[in-house]
C-alpha distance (Angstrom), angle and dihedral (degrees) to the residues before:
residue distance angle dihedral
M1 . . .
V2 3.81 . .
K3 3.79 90.2 .
W4 3.84 90.7 51.3
L5 3.80 91.2 52.2
K6 3.79 90.6 48.7
Y7 3.81 92.9 52.4
S8 3.80 90.7 45.5
L9 3.79 91.5 53.0
V10 3.83 91.3 49.9
F11 3.81 90.2 49.8
V12 3.81 92.8 51.1
V13 3.81 91.7 48.5
F14 3.81 88.8 50.2
L15 3.80 91.9 52.4
V16 3.82 92.6 48.0
G17 3.77 90.5 48.9
C18 3.80 90.2 55.2
E19 3.79 94.1 54.3
E20 3.78 114.1 115.7
I21 3.79 126.4 -170.5
Y22 3.79 110.0 -119.0
T23 3.78 115.0 -134.3
P24 3.81 111.9 -171.0
K25 3.76 119.1 -137.0
I26 3.78 105.6 -118.6
E27 3.77 118.5 -172.5
S28 3.79 109.2 -116.1
R29 3.74 120.8 -149.8
E30 3.76 136.9 176.1
A31 3.78 119.4 -83.5
I32 3.81 112.4 -80.4
L33 3.80 125.9 -129.3
V34 3.82 114.8 -111.6
A35 3.81 122.9 -164.6
D36 3.80 118.1 -162.2
A37 3.79 94.1 -167.3
R38 3.81 113.8 164.9
I39 3.81 116.8 147.7
V40 3.81 121.3 -170.1
F41 3.78 116.3 -149.9
G42 3.81 108.7 -122.2
G43 3.80 92.0 11.3
N44 3.79 118.4 136.2
N45 3.80 98.2 -156.3
N46 3.80 104.6 53.6
F47 3.77 118.3 152.4
I48 3.80 138.5 156.8
R49 3.79 119.0 -133.9
L50 3.81 121.8 -150.1
Y51 3.79 123.9 -168.9
K52 3.81 142.3 145.5
T53 3.78 130.4 -110.3
H54 3.80 124.1 -118.9
G55 3.79 122.6 -112.0
F56 3.82 117.7 -111.4
Y57 3.80 93.9 -100.3
E58 3.80 96.8 37.2
K59 3.77 119.2 109.7
G60 3.78 128.9 -146.8
I61 3.76 140.2 86.5
Q62 3.80 100.9 -130.4
Y63 3.78 116.7 77.6
P64 3.82 113.5 -138.9
P65 3.83 111.8 -106.4
V66 3.79 120.2 -126.8
S67 3.78 106.0 -125.7
G68 3.79 130.0 -175.5
A69 3.81 96.2 31.4
E70 3.81 123.2 144.7
V71 3.81 105.7 -122.0
S72 3.78 125.6 179.8
I73 3.79 142.1 156.9
L74 3.82 118.1 -137.1
D75 3.78 128.0 -163.9
D76 3.80 125.0 -144.1
K77 3.82 89.7 -98.1
N78 3.83 87.5 63.9
V79 3.82 94.0 -110.3
E80 3.81 108.6 148.4
H81 3.82 124.3 -148.0
R82 3.81 113.0 -164.0
L83 3.80 118.9 -145.8
F84 3.81 120.7 -144.4
E85 3.79 125.4 -140.2
S86 3.81 108.4 -115.0
I87 3.82 96.5 176.4
P88 3.83 128.2 -0.7
G89 3.80 107.7 -61.7
N90 3.84 96.3 2.9
Y91 3.81 116.8 105.5
T92 3.81 115.6 -169.4
A93 3.81 123.6 -144.1
N94 3.82 107.4 -149.1
F95 3.81 99.2 176.3
S96 3.81 134.4 84.5
L97 3.79 124.0 -110.9
D98 3.80 119.6 -127.3
P99 3.85 114.5 -139.7
Q100 3.83 89.5 -144.4
Y101 3.81 91.6 68.5
H102 3.79 138.8 62.0
Y103 3.80 119.2 -134.2
K104 3.78 138.7 -153.9
L105 3.81 133.6 -166.3
K106 3.80 122.4 -124.2
I107 3.82 124.4 -167.5
I108 3.80 126.3 -178.0
T109 3.81 115.5 -171.6
E110 3.80 137.1 144.2
G111 3.80 92.1 2.0
N112 3.82 94.7 -54.5
T113 3.81 130.6 107.2
Y114 3.79 120.2 -146.9
E115 3.79 124.4 -170.3
S116 3.78 136.5 179.0
S117 3.76 129.0 -145.2
F118 3.81 117.8 -94.7
E119 3.81 110.6 -85.4
P120 3.82 128.4 -162.0
V121 3.80 127.7 -128.8
P122 3.83 101.6 -113.5
P123 3.82 118.0 -137.7
L124 3.80 120.5 -106.6
P125 3.82 106.3 -75.7
D126 3.78 126.5 -135.0
L127 3.81 142.3 -174.8
D128 3.79 121.5 -129.6
T129 3.80 98.2 -163.2
V130 3.81 137.5 6.9
Y131 3.80 119.7 -169.0
G132 3.77 140.0 157.7
E133 3.78 140.1 -132.6
A134 3.79 123.2 -160.7
G135 3.78 113.3 -122.6
I136 3.78 146.0 116.7
K137 3.78 134.6 -82.6
I138 3.79 123.6 -145.5
V139 3.79 109.7 -130.9
K140 3.80 120.6 -167.7
E141 3.79 116.9 -154.8
G142 3.79 118.9 -161.3
G143 3.79 127.4 -0.5
N144 3.79 99.0 -74.2
N145 3.78 127.2 95.5
S146 3.81 95.0 -142.3
A147 3.80 118.2 131.9
E148 3.81 90.3 -117.3
Q149 3.82 89.9 65.4
I150 3.82 95.3 55.6
N151 3.81 121.9 87.6
E152 3.79 131.7 -178.0
V153 3.82 114.0 -138.1
E154 3.81 120.5 -163.0
G155 3.79 118.8 -137.6
V156 3.79 145.1 99.0
H157 3.80 130.6 -59.9
L158 3.80 112.3 -144.0
Y159 3.82 119.3 -148.7
G160 3.78 134.0 -175.6
D161 3.81 136.1 -153.1
I162 3.81 124.2 -151.9
L163 3.79 105.3 -171.2
N164 3.79 108.1 163.4
E165 3.78 119.7 94.7
K166 3.81 109.8 -101.6
E167 3.79 134.0 -168.3
Y168 3.81 90.8 -143.5
P169 3.85 106.2 28.1
Y170 3.81 95.2 175.7
Y171 3.79 123.5 115.4
R172 3.78 144.8 172.2
F173 3.80 122.8 -158.9
T174 3.80 129.6 -153.7
T175 3.79 127.2 176.6
R176 3.76 145.4 -157.6
K177 3.80 116.0 -160.9
V178 3.80 118.7 -157.4
M179 3.81 114.5 -162.6
Q180 3.82 115.3 -153.8
Y181 3.80 120.7 -157.0
T182 3.79 140.3 155.9
Y183 3.79 137.7 -148.7
T184 3.78 136.5 171.1
M185 3.78 129.9 -113.4
Q186 3.78 127.0 -165.2
I187 3.81 111.8 -123.0
G188 3.80 110.6 177.9
D189 3.79 108.2 -54.5
F190 3.79 94.1 -18.6
E191 3.79 136.4 77.4
E192 3.79 112.4 -133.1
T193 3.81 123.4 -157.3
V194 3.78 114.1 -128.1
Y195 3.81 118.8 -154.5
A196 3.80 110.8 -151.5
W197 3.80 137.7 174.2
S198 3.80 140.5 -176.9
S199 3.81 131.8 -167.0
F200 3.79 129.2 -134.6
Y201 3.80 128.3 -166.0
P202 3.82 109.7 -162.6
K203 3.81 115.4 -133.0
E204 3.78 102.4 -152.7
N205 3.78 138.9 125.0
F206 3.79 118.1 -54.3
N207 3.81 106.0 -79.7
V208 3.80 102.6 -138.8
A209 3.78 129.5 164.5
A210 3.79 135.7 -163.2
P211 3.80 136.6 154.1
P212 3.82 116.6 -78.5
E213 3.78 114.8 -84.1
F214 3.82 116.1 -93.9
S215 3.82 91.0 15.9
S216 3.79 120.4 138.3
S217 3.83 90.2 -151.1
T218 3.78 128.0 71.5
A219 3.83 92.2 -148.2
I220 3.80 117.0 126.5
I221 3.81 115.1 -154.4
K222 3.80 128.2 -164.5
H223 3.79 97.7 -9.6
P224 3.86 111.2 -179.5
L225 3.80 109.3 -115.0
T226 3.81 105.0 173.6
F227 3.80 145.7 -46.9
L228 3.80 124.5 -112.8
T229 3.80 121.4 -160.9
R230 3.78 117.2 -125.7
W231 3.81 95.2 -144.3
P232 3.83 112.0 21.1
Y233 3.79 115.6 -168.2
I234 3.81 109.5 -100.1
G235 3.81 102.5 152.5
Q236 3.77 133.8 -103.8
G237 3.79 119.9 -47.4
K238 3.80 93.5 25.0
R239 3.78 127.2 111.1
F240 3.80 122.3 -146.5
A241 3.84 112.4 -130.7
G242 3.80 104.2 -174.7
W243 3.81 140.7 -83.6
I244 3.79 130.8 -75.1
L245 3.79 106.0 -154.7
M246 3.80 119.4 -159.9
L247 3.79 106.7 -164.7
Y248 3.80 118.6 -169.9
Q249 3.80 115.2 -160.3
H250 3.81 113.6 -161.1
G251 3.79 116.8 -160.3
I252 3.83 105.0 -148.9
S253 3.80 139.7 171.7
E254 3.80 125.9 -98.5
S255 3.82 91.8 -106.1
A256 3.82 90.9 53.5
Y257 3.81 90.0 49.2
N258 3.83 90.7 51.7
Y259 3.80 90.5 49.0
Y260 3.83 94.1 53.4
N261 3.78 90.8 42.7
D262 3.81 90.1 54.9
L263 3.81 90.6 48.6
N264 3.82 89.3 53.0
N265 3.81 89.6 52.6
Q266 3.80 89.5 51.6
I267 3.80 92.1 50.2
N268 3.80 93.2 47.6
A269 3.81 97.5 43.9
Q270 3.82 106.8 101.8
G271 3.78 99.4 155.6
R272 3.80 97.7 -104.1
L273 3.81 121.5 138.0
F274 3.80 99.4 -98.1
D275 3.80 98.9 28.0
P276 3.82 120.0 120.0
L277 3.79 113.4 -88.9
Y278 3.80 116.8 -100.8
V279 3.80 108.1 -107.0
Q280 3.78 136.4 -179.0
A281 3.81 111.0 -109.4
R282 3.81 109.2 -110.5
G283 3.79 102.0 -130.6
N284 3.81 119.8 179.8
L285 3.83 95.1 -132.1
K286 3.79 124.5 97.2
C287 3.79 140.1 162.1
I288 3.79 107.0 -106.9
N289 3.81 97.4 -165.2
D290 3.82 99.4 44.1
S291 3.81 120.3 28.1
T292 3.82 91.3 -165.7
Q293 3.81 91.8 65.7
I294 3.79 112.8 97.7
V295 3.79 123.2 -147.1
L296 3.82 123.8 -176.0
G297 3.78 126.1 -151.3
N298 3.77 138.2 46.6
F299 3.80 136.5 -105.2
E300 3.81 107.3 -124.9
I301 3.79 133.7 179.7
A302 3.81 113.6 -164.9
N303 3.78 135.5 -176.9
I304 3.81 111.5 -153.1
K305 3.79 132.9 -155.6
E306 3.81 123.4 -176.4
H307 3.80 122.8 -142.6
R308 3.81 124.8 -173.2
F309 3.79 129.5 -159.9
F310 3.79 137.4 177.7
V311 3.82 112.4 -140.5
Q312 3.79 126.1 -172.8
Y313 3.78 135.8 157.9
S314 3.80 109.0 -98.5
A315 3.80 116.0 -108.5
V316 3.81 89.9 -166.5
E317 3.80 105.5 50.1
E318 3.80 118.6 38.4
G319 3.81 113.9 -124.2
S320 3.82 95.9 13.4
Y321 3.80 134.5 105.0
F322 3.78 133.5 -137.3
I323 3.83 110.9 -129.9
K324 3.80 121.0 -175.9
T325 3.79 130.9 177.3
I326 3.81 112.3 -125.0
P327 3.82 107.7 -139.5
Y328 3.81 98.5 -172.6
F329 3.80 121.8 61.0
Y330 3.78 110.6 -143.6
D331 3.78 122.1 -171.1
I332 3.82 104.5 -104.3
P333 3.83 119.4 -166.6
N334 3.79 116.0 -136.4
S335 3.82 92.9 -105.7
G336 3.78 140.4 -21.2
D337 3.81 151.8 135.0
L338 3.80 128.5 -113.4
F339 3.81 122.1 -166.3
G340 3.78 120.5 -136.2
E341 3.80 98.2 -19.0
K342 3.77 132.2 75.0
P343 3.81 114.7 -120.5
D344 3.80 113.2 -115.2
F345 3.81 92.1 -109.0
W346 3.83 94.3 52.2
E347 3.80 108.9 129.3
A348 3.81 131.5 -143.1
P349 3.82 134.9 162.6
V350 3.83 89.1 -95.9
K351 3.80 119.3 38.5
Y352 3.80 137.4 144.9
Y353 3.79 118.9 -135.8
P354 3.81 132.5 -155.7
N355 3.82 114.4 -77.1
E356 3.80 92.4 19.8
């Protein structure tokens, strides 16, 4: 028995000694040009950012900016608007777009010329109806798929309808959620109410909308806008007082919609049986002098409209939510506390606004 154990130990040591760490051979290539090129019609702070990717084995968080490039935007009448470099890699557009024209981006750097397709200036978008349905949202915590990592959160799903026929029925939505809450603070012999708020910027997939495929209508029905929690965690002794939702609706072109849709497919592709297939994002930029040169990014022109809503769980009807359009856009700091007096933007089911 002792001899058998001795031979077994020698065999195990032999196997361990033969182990070799496998290092895969990954094709290395030069850093690739990336263009973050999103122009907002009517915006006064438009710029295009150019930088390079990292190699697979390179370390570092900051991507190296591309400085000294010639960057311009041309309209379909061949009028060229040069952009100037304000800081390394950032090229500022200090001219106004004309909705009558289409525009393309042109970049010359390191001996190569990159151009986009011509893109239109989309009209100002709008929503016909916004409504909510009480429900739950499945929230996964951590990277595992175990049941212990999955939580159900109660709240309201907000949806939107866009019914009118549009020439460019393509949209992207972003949100800012402002959580209102109150608490009391003892000041001398009196308790003072403190009005407080915090902002949240959801980091989720790109929320894009378009008419259903193979539909003869451009109407969009029941598009998911966002989810608002019924009881957000705010700590003991604090009372939740409803959500202010800032919803930004970006009117975009069809090519921009396809680009974000492809990015969503990339994000959601995890290799499981019924997952979306991994696809290459179809950007509208290409190198016109060398087809082997790769450029990442997309030239986008957007027209943005802001909508605001106050959302609160209904104290009258069980399981329903009170949703009110906010007609006046106050300036709301990111977060704060105010003692004894409601801030001017504080929302409630009944409120009077300036000029009413």
